[in-house]
N, C-alpha and C positions, 0 to 999 in steps of 0.2 A: 142734872149731873149724873144721877144713877143710870138713866137711860143711855147716856153717852158712854159710860163705862162698860155697860153690858153689851152695847152695840159694838164697841171696840174689841171686847173680849171675844164676842161671837165671830167677828171678822178675822181675828187672829187664829181662832180654831179652824176656821174654813181654810185659811191660807196654809196652816200647818198640815191639815188633812190633804190638801191639794199637793203640798210638797212631797208627802209620803207616797201619794198615788203617782206623782210624777216620777218617783224613784222606780216604781214598777214599770211605768211606761218607758222610761229611759233604759232600764235593764232589757226590756223586750226589744227596743229599737237597736241597741248596741248588739244584742244577740243576732238580730236579723242582718246587721251589717258585718257580722263575723268578728266583732271586737269583744271577745268573750271575757277578757280580763276586766274591762270596764263594766260589762254586763254583770259580772259576778259581784263587783264592788257595790253597784246600785241595788241589786236584788238582796244582798246581805243586809244592807241598811233597811230595806223594806221588811225583811223577815224579822229584824230585831225591834221594829217599832210596833207599839200597841195598836196603832191605827190600821196597820196592814198585815200584821202577823196572823190574824184570824181569817184571812181571805184565801180561798182555794187557789185563786189565780197566782198569788204571790209564790206559793209553794210549787205550783205546777211549772211556772216559769223558772223557778230556781232549779227544779229537777232537770228541765230542758237544758239550762245553761251548763250545769255541772256534768250532765250526761255528755254534752258535746265536747267539753274539755276532756273528760275521762276517756272517751272513745275516739277522740281526734288524733291527729298526727303531729301536733305541735308539742314537741318534747319539752321545750322551755316552759310552756304554759302548764304542762302536766307537773313539772318540777315545782312550779310556783304554787300549784294547788294539788299536793300529793294525796289529799283525802277527797278528791273530786268524786270518785266512785261512791264513797260512803255518803257524801252530802247529797248526791243525786238520788240515791235509794231512799234516804231518810226523807227527802223533800217530796218525792212522789208518794210515799206512804202517808205522809202528812196531808198531801193534797187529796188523796183518796178518802181519808177520814173526813175532810171538810167538804167534799163533794157529795153532800147528802142526797141530792137528787139524781146522782149518777150521770150527769151531763157529759163528763169527760172520762167515764169509766173505761171505755175501750182504748182511748188514747193512753191513759195511765198504765193500763195492763200491758199494752203493746210496748211501751217504753221500758217498763220494769222487766218485761220478757227479754228485751234486747240487753239490758244490764245483767240479767241473770246468765244469759248465754255468754256474754263477754267475761263475766266474773269466772265462770267455769273454764273458759279457754285461757284467760290470762293467768288463772291459777295453775293450769297445766304448764304454761310457759315459765312461771316462777319456779315451779317444782323442777322443771328441766334445768333451770339455771341454779338450782340448789339454794334458792332464796325461800327457805321453808316457812318462815314466819309470814312472809307476804302471801305465799300460796295458801296457807291456812286461813288468813284474813279474807282472801278472795273466795275461797270455797265457802266460808261462812256467809259471805254476801249472798251467794246462790241459795244456800240453805235457808237464809232469812227471808228472801223474797218468796220462795216456794211456800214457806210456813205462813206468810202473811195472807196467802190465798187458800189456806187449808190443804196444801199439798206437801209432798216430801220429795226432796231431790236426793235420791239414794246414790246417784253417781257422785255428787259432791261430797256426801258423807263418806262414801268408800274412798274417794281420793284424799279426803282429809285424814282418814285413818291411815292410809298408806304414807302420807306425809309425816304424821306423828311417828310412825314406825321408823321411817327413814332417818328422822332427826334424833331417834333414840329414846322417845317417850313411849315405852312399851305399854304401861298401864292405860294411858289415854287411847292408844291405838286399839287395844283389846276392847275397851269400852265402846268405841265407834264401830269396830267390826261386829261386836255383839248387837249393836243397834241395827246395823245393816241386816243381820240375820233375822232379827225380830220383825223387821219391815219387809222381809221376803225378797231381799236382793238376790237376783237369779243368776248367781255365778258361783261355781264350786270353790273358786280361789278364796273367797271370803272366809270359808271354813278352814282352808289350809293355812292362810296367813294368821288367822286368830289362834289356831292350835299351835302353830310354830312359835308364836310369841308366848303363849301360855307355858310351853315347854321351857323356853329360855328364861322365863320368870320363875321356874322351879315347880310349876303346877302341872306335872306330867299327867295326873289323873284327869285334870281339867282338859288337857290337850286331847286325851283319848276320848273323853265325852264329846268334845267338839267335833272330832273326826267322825265319831259314830253318828252324830246329828247330820253331818254332811252326807254320810253314806245312806242315811235314811231318806234323804231327799234326792241324792244322786247315786242310786244303787249301781254297783259295778264300776264306779269311777276309779280307774287304776291309780291315780296319784293319791287319792284319799285313802285307798286300801293300803298303799305302801306307807303313807304317813302313820296310819293307825298301827300298822305292824311295827314300825320303828319305835313308836311311843310305848307300845306294849313290851317290846324287848327291853327298852330302857327301864321300864317299871318292874321288870322281872315277872311279868304276867305271861308265862310261857304257854299255858294252856290256851289262852285267848290268842296269843301270837301264832300258835300252830294253826288255829282255825283261820286266822287272817291270811297267813301265807298260802294256805290251800286256796282260799278265795282269790288271792292275788295271782296265783298260777293259772286259775281258770280265766282271769281277765287278761293275763299276759303270759301265755304258755311257753314262749321262747326266751324268757328272761332267766339267764344263767344264775344271776344273783339270788333269785327266789329259791331255786333248788338248793343252792349252797346254804341259805338260811334255814331251810327245812331240814337239811342234813345236820346242821349244828344243833337244832332243837332235838332231833332224834338222838344225836350223839350224847347230848346232855342227859337224856333219859337212860342211856346205857351205862352211866356211871353212878355209883352209889353216892348219895349225899351224906354229909357228916351226920352220924347218928341214925341213918337209915340203912337198910339192907336191900339188896336187889338179887333176885334169883339168877342163876346161870342162864336159864331159859330166856328170861326177860332181857338180860344183858345182851345175849346173842341176837335176839329179835330186833332190839332197837339199834344195835350196832350194824346189823345187816341193812336195816332201813336207811340208816345214815349213809352207808356206803353206796346204796342204790341212788340216793338223792344226789350225793356228790358226783357220781359218775354221770348222772343225767345232766348235771350242771356243766360238766366237761363236754358232753355231747352237744349241748346248746352253744357253748363257747369254748373251743379247744384251747384258747389262750387265756382262760380265766385262772389267774394265779391262786386265789383263795381255795378253789375246789381241790387242786393238786396238793396244796399244803395240808388241807384238812384231812384228805385221805391218808396222807403220810402220818399225821398225828393219830388218826384212828387206828392204823396198824400198830403204831407205838403203844397205844393204850391196850390194845388186845394182847400184844406181846408181854407188856408189863403184868397184866393179869395172869397170863400163862406162866410166866417165870415165878410169880408169887406162889402159885399152886405147885409148881415143880419143886420149889425149894422145901416144900413140906414132905416130899417123898424121901423115905429113909433108904429104900433099896437103890443101890447105885446104878444098876443096869436100867431099872425103870426110870430113874432120874435122868440119865443120859438120853434115853429115848424121848422123854417128855421135853427135855431142854432142846433137843434137836428140832422138835416140832415148834417150839417157841421161837427158835432162831429163824425158822422158815417164815413164820408170821412177821417177825421183825424186819426181815430183809425184803418183804414185799413192799415196804415203804420206799425203797431205793429209787425206783423209776419215777415215782410221784414227786419226791423231793428233788430229783435231778431236773425234772421238767419245771418245777417251781423255780429252781435256781436259774434255769435258762431264761425264764420269763422275767425274773427280778434278781439279777446277779449280786446286788448289794444287800439283799435281805439277810441279816445276821442269824436269825433263828433257823432259817433254812440251811445256811452254811454250817451251823453248829450240829444240826441233825445229820447232815451228810458226813461230817468229820467222824462222828460216832459210828455211823453205819459202815464207812470205809474201813475204820479200825476193826470193826467186828468181822469184816470179810478178809482182813489182812491185806487190804489194798493200801499199803503204806504210802505209796506215791500220791494217790489221790487224797488220802487223809492229811498228808503234809501240805498239799496244795490248799485245802480248806483251812488248815491252821494258819497258813500264811495270809489268807484273805481276812482272817479275823485279827491279824496283826500280832499274833502270838509267836 
């Protein structure tokens, strides 16, 4: 009786094992016949059973089946198995761990390589379609496969950072851009994008530091120099900004904007700050340098509005300083002589503001300056015209 029971039990176990092995065989056969849906059903049963879940073949076949679904052209089947790509990757990685003798190493590596490339490409497609969550998931696939083989997919990390930035997750994007930099990702854009985000997040000093790191690796890169300059200006670090703009001019000597920025830095030096004093000699020196820079800006671009306007303002400031000194003169004859000299300085601004007005007819500060200047010269008709433009 005991022998009969044990014999029956043993026979049942054999039948059960054979049934589970049959699931693997059936999955393989359906895969060969192109019936991937049925193949997936059989292989998932085998993968869930204790008798076959520990076999390399089960997971390798499972990887094959889901890879064919994920990379195939049957959209209905893909919709039925939306996580096919992840299942294929997980299965191949499991098969690799179980393949202790390395009999199928090359096959597994080749198939994972195909999935890695597909993940990157499909991630780019999802990014283009603005499906950012899907893009991030696909880029993560590529990163995970590379990591499994002790490698780093910096392209996928960079693309993932760009995706996080585009979807509005600045801190995560900064983290990934920083990782790209640490890994030696060889593109200056990674420094520019990271610095720009740091500035948006309110970390201007961090943005400057990142731009400086970029310039250490890519010395003379025009875009990074300009980025650093803009960040320094925003942070009020004028001494550093002056050095940066000089460097930028060397890299891009025909850039009218750079000369205008340099002029504004010199212009600021010519004006006494609150609580500080500036000598007449220094004021004239820096004001002269500013004028030279603004005029160089105009030379590089005769239609650059800012340079014309800034020269006009520069003459205004010189005249204001002149009038302040004249008002302290007690002798009327000397006062009148000095005032006439101040008027000459003030009126030098006219042609520059007129050119600025021609370039940007709707700019109200320019119109206001011209109205005052025309009134000063008793050109009442033009003064009235400017007043009309202001809506007064």
